[in-house]
Each structure stands twice: as C-alpha cells, then as structure tokens.
C-alpha positions in Angstrom: -75.8 -62.8 -11.3 -76.7 -59.9 -12.9 -79.9 -60.2 -15.8 -78.8 -57.7 -17.8 -75.7 -58.5 -20.5 -72.1 -56.4 -20.1 -72.3 -53.5 -22.1 -69.5 -52.8 -25.1 -66.9 -51.0 -22.3 -67.7 -53.8 -20.0 -67.2 -56.5 -22.3 -63.6 -54.8 -22.8 -62.8 -54.7 -19.2 -63.9 -58.5 -18.7 -61.8 -59.7 -22.2 -59.2 -57.6 -20.7 -58.7 -59.5 -17.2 -58.9 -62.7 -19.4 -56.0 -61.6 -21.3 -53.9 -60.3 -18.4 -54.5 -63.1 -16.4 -53.0 -63.4 -12.6 -51.5 -59.7 -13.4 -54.7 -57.4 -13.3 -54.6 -54.5 -11.2 -56.4 -51.3 -12.6 -52.7 -49.6 -14.0 -52.3 -52.5 -16.8 -56.0 -53.0 -17.2 -56.1 -49.5 -18.5 -53.1 -50.0 -20.6 -54.5 -52.8 -22.3 -57.9 -51.3 -22.9 -55.9 -48.2 -24.5 -54.0 -50.6 -26.8 -56.5 -53.2 -27.7 -59.5 -49.9 -28.1 -56.5 -47.4 -29.6 -58.5 -44.6 -27.8 -57.7 -43.1 -24.1 -59.1 -44.4 -21.1 -59.3 -42.7 -17.8 -58.4 -45.1 -15.0 -62.0 -43.3 -13.5 -63.6 -45.3 -16.1 -61.7 -48.2 -15.7 -62.1 -48.3 -11.6 -65.6 -47.5 -12.2 -66.5 -50.3 -14.6 -64.4 -52.8 -12.1 -66.5 -51.8 -8.9 -69.8 -52.2 -11.3 -68.8 -55.5 -12.1 -67.7 -57.0 -8.9 -70.9 -55.3 -7.9 -72.6 -57.9 -10.7 -70.8 -61.2 -9.4 -68.8 -60.8 -12.8 -65.5 -60.3 -11.2 -63.7 -60.9 -7.7 -60.7 -59.3 -6.2 -58.1 -60.2 -4.3 -54.5 -57.9 -2.6 -51.2 -58.4 -3.4 -48.5 -58.1 -1.0 -47.3 -54.3 0.2 -44.4 -53.4 -1.7 -41.9 -50.7 -0.5 -42.6 -48.8 -4.5 -46.3 -48.1 -3.2 -45.3 -47.1 -0.2 -46.4 -49.8 2.1 -50.0 -50.0 0.0 -51.3 -53.4 -1.7 -52.0 -54.2 -5.3 -55.7 -54.8 -6.1 -55.8 -57.3 -8.4 -59.3 -58.0 -10.2 -60.3 -62.3 -11.7 -63.2 -62.9 -14.2 -65.5 -65.3 -11.8 -67.8 -67.5 -13.9 -70.8 -65.6 -13.8 -68.4 -63.4 -15.7 -67.4 -66.1 -17.9 -71.2 -66.9 -18.7 -71.9 -63.3 -19.4 -69.3 -62.8 -21.6 -70.2 -66.1 -23.4 -73.6 -65.1 -23.6 -72.6 -61.5 -24.9 -70.9 -62.9 -28.0 -73.4 -65.6 -28.8 -76.1 -62.5 -28.9 -74.0 -60.5 -31.1 -72.9 -63.2 -33.4 -76.8 -64.3 -34.0 -77.4 -60.6 -34.2 -74.7 -60.3 -36.9 -76.6 -63.5 -39.0 -79.5 -61.8 -39.4 -78.4 -60.3 -42.7 -74.9 -59.7 -44.4 -74.2 -56.0 -44.6 -73.4 -54.9 -48.1 -69.3 -54.5 -49.3 -70.8 -50.9 -49.9 -74.1 -49.1 -50.7 
C-alpha cells in the first residue's frame, strides 16, 4: 500500500468504483465522474489514474467475458481493494479534521 494519500481526482475515481460496484469499467467510470464532478473528464485521465491506483494497491482488476459488440474483446472491470477503502477513510478523516480547525465565515 502507498503511504501517500490519494489525491482529489484519485478519490473521485475510487468513490466512482464504490458507487458503480460490479459495473465499474472505463466508460462507466468516466460517465459517473462527469456526472458527479460536473465537468468533462478525458478517458485517458481515467485510465492513467486507474493504472496508478492499481500500482498503489488500491484497486484490482478482472476481465469480463468477450462480447461480439466489442469485437471479441473483454471489458476490464475495476474493484476497490481493502487498502483503497482504508485510504479513502483516511482521506475523509484528514479532510474533516482540517475543516474542523476553523469554520469558514459566511462572508468576508
């Protein structure tokens, strides 16, 4: 497991995996991120981040069955691993502790 906490986009990708469950594959992850983040997300950024999360041990992969509509290729599914869940929980606790330092004023 990596000692560095996941960055903001990495956290968003990990949370997308949680939300999508067994249907977490590249195109669905991208669509979920665009919906939740309200911005365009490149498929390259998604796959680069997923590769990094796999290397950190936060995510595992599996292959689905090959399908005719995909030209005989199988979908690659992504799954949150226990270290990824621990990293998300740690990131949430850190963020909450940081925000607890002082409340923001309603206006300046």
